C-alpha positions, 0 to 999 in steps of 0.5 A: 807626016806624023806630027803635022798640025799637032801640038808637042811638048818637049820637057828638057827640050834644050838638051842634046836629045831634046834639040834633036827631037825638035829638029826632026819634029819641025820637018813634019810641020807641027802646029806648035812645039813647046820647049820646056826647061829651067835653063833660060840661057840655053833657051836663049841660044836655041831661040837665036839659032832657030830664029823667030818662028810661029810654031815654037814656044819657049817655057821656063819651068822645072819638072818638079813644079806640078802647076808649071808642068800642068799649064805647059801641057794645055792642049798638047797632043804628044809629050816627050819627057827627056829631062833628068838629073843624070850625072852619076857622081852628082846623083850619088852625092845628092840623092834626094835631088835626083829623086825630086827630079827623076821620080817626083818630076816624072810623077808630075808629068803623069798627073798633068798629062792625064789631067790635060787629056794628052794623047801620048807620053814617052819617057826616056830611060837608061840602061842604068835602070837595069839591076841598078847599082847607083842612085841615078839608075834606081831613080830611072827604074822607079820612073819607068815603073811610074810610067807603066803604072800610069797606064793602068791607074788613069781610069777612063782617060785617053792618055797612053804612056810608054818608056824608051830605054837606051844607053850612051848617045855619042856627042851628047852632053856628058859624053866621054868623047868630047872629054877625051879630046879636051884631055888630049889637047890640054894635057896629052893624057886620057883618064879612063875608068877601066879599058876592059869596060863595055858600053852600049853606044848609039848615034844621036840620029838613031836615038831620035828616030827610034824614040819617035818610032816608039811614040808612034807604035806605043799602045800603052805601058810598054818599055821600048828597048832600042838595040844598040852597038856595043863598044869596048872602051879600049877601042874607043880610046884608041880611035879617039887618040888616033883621030885627034892626033891627026886633026890637031897634029899631035904625036900619038906616042906622046899621049898617055892613058891612065886607068883610075878604076870604077867610080862609085856605083859604076859597072863594068858592063851595062844591061838593057833587058833582063832575062825575065823581061825577055820572056815577055818581050817582042822583037823587031829589027831595031828594038825590043818591046816589053809589054806593060805588066799590068794589062793585056798582052798586046801584039805588034806588026812584024814582031816575033818572040826573041830568044830568052836571055839578058841583053847586056853589053857583056853578052853582045859582040862589040863592033869592030874598031873600024866600024866604031871609027866610021860612027865617030867620024860620021857624026863629026865628033872629032 
């Protein structure tokens, strides 16, 4: 049990991934898990769901506030930094707010972790950080670079920093599946950007277990790129319509699909690793590991060198529509 008797801080712990990490970590009997977020109502809901536990602490605070982040990290062993401003249009319309949360907030995490002698920090990044075309992706890329640089600017301090890069998580806050279902129920109509679009998509369980695995394996400065299934948007729409109609006793032929075009800064496909990164990377069965660019080249157990190339949703074969259906139903998303 990796987290037994350890002290863990989850920044952004009331979000979808934060709560999933919490539930997984609690199985290992940690000494304490601190949930850090700025939304007191979500903390209240989470506390009610879990009941009064001696191994949980709920801290109200904003990642933009260094002093609060610093105090939250006192005596902490491991930090998961999963807080972010991530809604793409909101970041486009409020770019400096995205900078303050995603860049300045990450820098606060780095400084506080070094000052408090934290053992390991893992930052969750995004496929939108690769060749970014929007503010959100650009801030995530900068945060990634800050995390990697933190490994080599810490002097003799012991803290290890790493990033995890993945795409869309099924059922997470902002996921399109709940939105599609609501549109079907309310208006018998789905609005999509472009049916030919492809995306990386994984289950919440996969994202959680691989993020923890990255924490366990990190040696410092790496970016862990989680391998993810690729889905086509038209397949996703077809499955959601069919399964939602079954559940809510609707007629599929009455559901209309409206293509509205790409939003500002949006891509037809997403990337998880560039060609240049693939030349440095190591490959495991479930992830790629891009070593820190400033330090020595580490080796990893059972890792091999991958075939050079861009790892994108355009270059990968999408999963079948039946596999997609199994994933969605298996996660009880409809």
